[in-house]
Wavefront OBJ file of the C-alpha trace (Angstrom):
o trace
v 0.001 -0.277 -0.228
v 1.541 3.458 -1.113
v 0.226 6.256 1.462
v -0.580 9.662 -0.327
v -0.311 12.793 1.369
v -1.719 15.706 -0.689
v 0.197 19.535 0.061
v -1.009 21.688 2.512
v -3.089 24.505 0.562
v -0.672 27.537 0.164
v -3.228 30.848 0.533
v -2.492 32.527 -3.114
v -1.245 35.876 -0.715
v 1.372 33.905 -0.109
v 4.235 33.003 -2.450
v 5.470 29.635 -2.754
v 9.500 30.509 -1.663
v 7.582 32.256 1.458
v 5.594 29.320 2.376
v 7.912 26.235 1.345
v 10.360 29.091 3.846
v 11.411 27.354 7.347
v 12.515 30.480 8.910
v 9.347 32.840 6.583
v 6.369 29.562 8.384
v 8.361 30.994 12.569
v 8.412 34.511 11.472
v 4.608 34.695 10.855
v 3.710 32.231 13.263
v 0.421 32.037 14.573
v 1.028 33.127 18.488
v -2.118 34.329 19.831
v -6.222 34.660 19.636
v -6.542 36.991 16.655
v -3.943 34.688 14.581
v -6.118 31.901 15.519
v -9.128 33.766 14.473
v -7.799 34.567 10.701
v -7.366 30.364 10.222
v -10.300 29.320 12.314
v -13.404 30.042 13.358
v -12.754 29.566 16.818
v -15.668 28.181 18.928
v -17.135 29.871 21.867
v -14.918 27.498 24.349
v -11.550 27.562 22.255
v -12.063 31.768 22.618
v -12.277 31.531 26.555
v -9.239 29.373 26.370
v -7.291 31.805 24.818
v -8.788 34.664 26.772
v -8.139 33.001 30.252
v -5.281 30.439 29.393
v -2.511 32.326 27.777
v -0.547 32.712 30.579
v -0.928 29.043 31.816
v 1.424 27.565 28.110
v 3.091 28.692 25.573
v 0.204 29.258 22.284
v 1.985 28.800 18.814
v 1.694 27.047 15.434
v 3.239 27.759 11.848
v 0.258 28.851 8.844
v 1.372 25.569 7.410
v 0.857 23.850 10.339
v -3.129 25.314 10.936
v -3.527 24.713 6.654
v -2.971 20.830 7.435
v -6.407 21.172 10.656
v -9.930 21.317 9.963
v -12.495 23.271 10.415
v -13.680 21.123 13.191
v -13.203 21.413 16.622
v -12.581 17.472 17.087
v -10.643 17.493 13.987
v -7.237 16.117 15.585
v -4.791 18.357 14.212
v -6.086 21.149 15.358
v -6.178 19.476 18.632
v -2.983 19.438 18.554
v -3.084 23.280 18.354
v -6.223 24.710 20.056
v -5.662 25.849 23.828
v -8.401 23.883 25.731
v -9.960 24.787 28.984
v -9.075 21.447 30.259
v -6.000 23.049 30.657
v -6.805 25.118 33.634
v -8.592 22.747 35.601
v -6.350 21.150 37.903
v -5.543 17.467 37.252
v -2.316 15.496 35.311
v -2.927 17.353 32.144
v -1.704 20.732 33.818
v 1.806 19.801 35.395
v 4.536 21.066 34.043
v 7.389 18.668 34.029
v 4.939 15.472 34.249
v 7.790 12.859 32.664
v 10.135 14.716 36.511
v 12.992 15.596 33.947
v 13.912 18.243 36.099
v 14.701 16.040 39.103
v 17.331 14.317 36.471
v 18.997 17.694 35.668
v 22.386 17.762 37.210
v 23.381 20.918 34.762
v 21.364 23.209 33.156
v 20.367 21.712 29.688
v 21.340 18.116 30.772
v 18.816 15.064 31.518
v 20.414 12.526 32.747
v 17.425 9.936 33.877
v 19.464 6.707 31.902
v 23.061 5.628 32.915
v 24.355 5.743 29.006
v 21.917 8.631 27.172
v 21.417 12.630 28.087
v 19.530 14.770 26.398
v 20.805 18.095 25.608
v 18.198 20.442 25.382
v 20.046 22.658 22.512
v 16.993 25.182 22.352
v 13.239 25.284 24.112
v 12.124 27.068 20.532
v 9.566 24.692 18.428
v 7.482 25.723 15.353
v 4.220 24.642 16.905
v 3.536 24.670 20.864
v 1.773 20.864 21.176
v -0.819 21.048 23.813
v -0.049 17.475 25.018
v 3.781 18.981 25.279
v 5.692 17.016 28.379
v 8.472 19.614 28.159
v 5.807 22.681 29.559
v 8.500 23.133 32.177
v 11.121 24.048 29.427
v 9.398 25.239 25.744
v 8.965 28.733 25.261
v 10.394 30.317 28.221
v 13.033 32.575 26.013
v 15.959 30.283 26.238
v 16.004 29.755 21.955
v 19.705 30.701 22.362
v 21.739 28.323 24.491
v 24.523 30.244 26.971
v 28.108 29.799 26.779
v 28.402 28.721 30.276
v 24.858 26.742 29.704
v 26.677 25.042 26.210
v 30.425 24.955 28.887
v 28.492 23.255 31.565
v 26.516 20.542 29.495
v 29.990 19.847 27.215
v 31.896 19.786 30.828
v 29.027 16.753 32.107
v 29.391 14.925 28.512
v 33.102 14.922 28.741
v 33.375 13.702 32.804
v 30.372 10.318 32.445
v 32.179 8.205 30.151
v 29.372 5.711 30.246
v 27.300 8.114 28.068
v 27.391 6.476 24.849
v 24.215 8.692 23.355
v 23.824 12.203 23.371
v 20.502 13.066 22.020
v 19.749 17.274 20.728
v 16.069 17.796 22.232
v 14.883 21.302 23.466
v 12.335 22.725 22.256
v 13.363 21.489 18.451
v 16.701 20.796 17.383
v 16.281 21.691 13.341
v 15.142 24.872 14.371
v 18.594 26.003 15.085
v 21.115 26.591 12.796
v 23.799 23.768 11.837
v 26.707 26.548 12.919
l 1 2 3 4 5 6 7 8 9 10 11 12 13 14 15 16 17 18 19 20 21 22 23 24 25 26 27 28 29 30 31 32 33 34 35 36 37 38 39 40 41 42 43 44 45 46 47 48 49 50 51 52 53 54 55 56 57 58 59 60 61 62 63 64 65 66 67 68 69 70 71 72 73 74 75 76 77 78 79 80 81 82 83 84 85 86 87 88 89 90 91 92 93 94 95 96 97 98 99 100 101 102 103 104 105 106 107 108 109 110 111 112 113 114 115 116 117 118 119 120 121 122 123 124 125 126 127 128 129 130 131 132 133 134 135 136 137 138 139 140 141 142 143 144 145 146 147 148 149 150 151 152 153 154 155 156 157 158 159 160 161 162 163 164 165 166 167 168 169 170 171 172 173 174 175 176 177 178 179 180
């Protein structure tokens, strides 16, 4: 069986070279109720979630990703990017660190849960802040660019732990940073 995926619809007012540019998509990210309203007809519940929940978890999606979401509020992609009132209800879904990563954080930017591998949090930026994110304690906290001292501490930690066989670049989305 061959899977075929239709390309995301590009608005006619946007040049193909812009639409296909990851940096343009990131710059034009939707981050608030007004911007989301330009792509979606927001339900009353979604409007309330933007108004009441903007301080709880960051909100962001690219125009490309927004174009993949359907008009139905139950559309799976739309549910990934749209804030809900459920996020404001105390409970497990509102935990900032559901995986307990902060207790395995020996130096800034390193999560060392397993003896032979570490996560190196190289950026906190994501092009989409998924509503189910398990790293809300870190993503979107204005730590996009790693500080020199954090970088040095992280490298020193890795260097002084010879049992570490694998370093996983993570964050946020490490594909949002340059190769340099």
